[in-house]
N, C-alpha and C positions, 0 to 999 in steps of 0.2 A: 550179719549179712551186711556188706557196704554199699554204698551207692555211689559212683563218682561223679556228682552232679558237684553245680559250684558251692561254695560255703555264701552265706548270707552275710555280707560285709556292707555295715552299715553303724550309725555313732548309736541309732537305736538299739540296733544287734547288740554291739557290745555292751550297751548301758544293761541290757536283760541279760548276758552272759554273769556282768562284775554281780546284779542282785540274785542271780540263782545261787552265785559261789558265795555271795554273802548267808545267804538262806541254809547252806549246808555247813557254814563255818558255824552260826549261829544257832543250827540244832545239833551241835556237837558240845557247845557251852550249853547249852542245856541241858544236853545228858541226856539226850532225844535218839541217838543213834544206836542203830541194831547192825554193829559191825559197817559192812560193807550194805547192806540191805537196807532198803525203802528209798525212794525215792522222789523226789521233786521236779518239775518243771514249768517251763513257761510257754507261749506261743512263740514263733517269730514273727518279731514285727511286720503288719500287711500282709499274711499270708494264712491261710487257714489248713496248706496241708503239711506244717513243721513245726516241730515244738525242740528247746532248747532241755537237756536233761542232763544230770550229773552220772557219771561214767559208772560203771561196774569195776571194781579194782582200786579205787580211792577210799583212804579212808575220808568223811567228811570235813575232816581239818584241813587238809589235803589239797582240797579243790579249789581251784582259780580260775577268774573269765575264761582263758586260755582252753582247760581241761574238757571244759563243758561239750556236751554229746549236741550236735545238729541233726537232728531226726525227722521220717517222715510216719505219717502216720501209721505206715504199718513196719515200722521198727527198721527200716533202713537208714543208717548210720551217713549219712552226708559227707562224703572226705574229699580233699582235690588228691590228685596223683603225687605219693610222695609224703604224704602227712599222713601219721598214725590217726587211726580211727577209734582207737579205746575198743571197751566191752559193753555193751546193752544189758537192763538186768532185762529179762523176757518182761517178769509181769510187769514191770511198768509198762509195755507195748501196750499190752490189754487195759489196764487202767489207765492211762496219762493218753492214749490213743483214741480209747473210746471218748473222754470227755471233751479234747481240741477239736476232735473231728466234731461235734458239734458245732464250731462256729461261733459260739457266745461267748458274747464281750462279757461276760461276767465271770468266765472261765477261762481267761486268761494266762491266771498263774495257778499250781494244784499242788499243797503240799502233804504227800503222804508218810506217814510216821506208825512206828512197830513203838511208840515208848511206852516206859512202863506203866504209867498212870491208865494212857488210852485205854492199851491192852485190858489191865486186870478192869474196866465197870465198863468196855466191851463184851467182856465173859460175863457181867451181871443181867441177869434175865429182865430187870427194872430198867436196865442202861442209867444214863444221867439222870437223877433226881432234882429237881426244881427246889433244893431243901439251903442254896445257898446263892448271894450275890452275884458270884462270877455265874455260877448255873445258866440263872436268867440272861444273863448277855448273850448267850447263844442257846438254848432252850428251843426258842421258837423259831428258829431257824436251822434247825436238826432233824438229820434225814437218819434210817439206819439201812442196813443192808445186811443179811444173811450170808454165813457163811457159806461157801460151797466148795474148797478144798483151795488150794495154794491157784494163785489168779493166772494161770496160765492158758485158759481157754478165753477161744475168739467169743466164743454165745456167750460168755459172763456178760462181757459188752452192755448187753440191752438191758436185763436184769440191773446194772447196775448203775444206768443212766435214769432207767424207771424207776429205783426208787431213790438216787437224790432228786429227781423231780426241779421243782424250783429253791431247793434247799441250796444251803452255801457254804453247810457242814456234815460230816456223814462220820458213824461210827458203820466201821467193817465189822457187825460183830464177832466175836474169838478171833478177830485177828489186829485192827486198830484204827486212826483216824484219820478223817482227810478232810480238808479245807481249801476251798475254790475262791477267786478274787479275782476283780478288773486290774490290778497289778501284785508285783509280790507282796510288794506291802501291806495290801489289804487280806492277801492271802494270809499272811505271817501272822498277822494280827489276831484273825482268828482262829487260827490254829493255837496259839498261844493259851487263847481265852478256852479253848475244849479242854486243852490237857490241864490246863491251871482248876480248872473244875472239876475234871476229873480225880487231880490231884484232891483238892478239900473235899470232896467227896470219901476218898480213901482214910484221909484224915480220920473224921467224922467216926467212920463205920469202926475205925480200930479203936476207937475209946470203949466200946462195948457199953454205951452207953442208950437209949431209945436217943432217936432222931429226932428234932424238932421238927414238924410238919408248919408251913405258912399258909393260912389263908387262900383260899381261890382268888377275891378281890385285891389281895398284894400282889398274886403271881400275875393276874393280868395286868394291872396296874405296874409294874415292874419288865414285863416282856415291851411298853407301848415306850415305855423309857430308854430300853435297849435299842430299841432301833432309832429315837432320835441321837440316842449318844453316839452312834456308830456311823450314823448317814454323811452325806459329803458336806454337809452344811452345819455340823456338829461343832460345836467351841472346845469341844473335849478330845476326840481322837477321828477326825475325820477318816474314813479309810484307811486307817492304819499310818497314815503321814507323821505326822510326829513320834509314834513310839517309830516307825524302820529310820528316821534322821535318828534316834539315841542309838539302836541296834547298829549301824554303821557308825558311830563315834567310837563305840564302844569294843567293833572289832577293830580299827582304826588305833588304838590304845592295846588289846590284848590279842590279838589273833591278825597281825594286818598281813597283808602279801594278796589276798582275796582278788584284786583289783587287776592283776597281774596276767 
């Protein structure tokens, strides 16, 4: 469904379009795509009633800033007369529309994946195990949402928000992973750590040897360190800013064109 209203045009809006396109192309480079499925979004600057999202029909490596869709919270594509509206994944409307509708500044950007490692761990009863340093970077900021079928039912919005609570990372059981952030840099940094933690867990499990558990005192200490490492004042990775700049440099070398 299209909604013939005026598209948001501003420097801030264009920058967010570029960041979303970059996130899509990075998703391709990291091998996280599900052909045309899964979705990434970012709230339109200054508005709580609209967000940008990748279109359904383009491969993730094809997406650029101009092809990004602007939609309202009910999934109606905002388009001006004479401009192609593109298609919208209806499952994205339920997930992203629900999160953006909260108006939370913690959820400006949302990255949702059906990647191999995240889906594999989402199918394990215990979920993510606190057995690696990478897992402990996200373990204290992780929630779970039970599978209820393909996410097409608007009624699932409330249970999804309830399960996410005040966390920034979510494992959708038997489905995939999701991370939110105040910027695309922050959300993407979180999903990268979550997916990598899942990858390490699967690698350790595949060896067939007993897994070495960490003492609870060490887990608690590392969880506190994780908070310090990723906060705004961190010298390491403040809100994903350094990582994002590095990601964009890589895209400019290997998969340019996302800024158009």
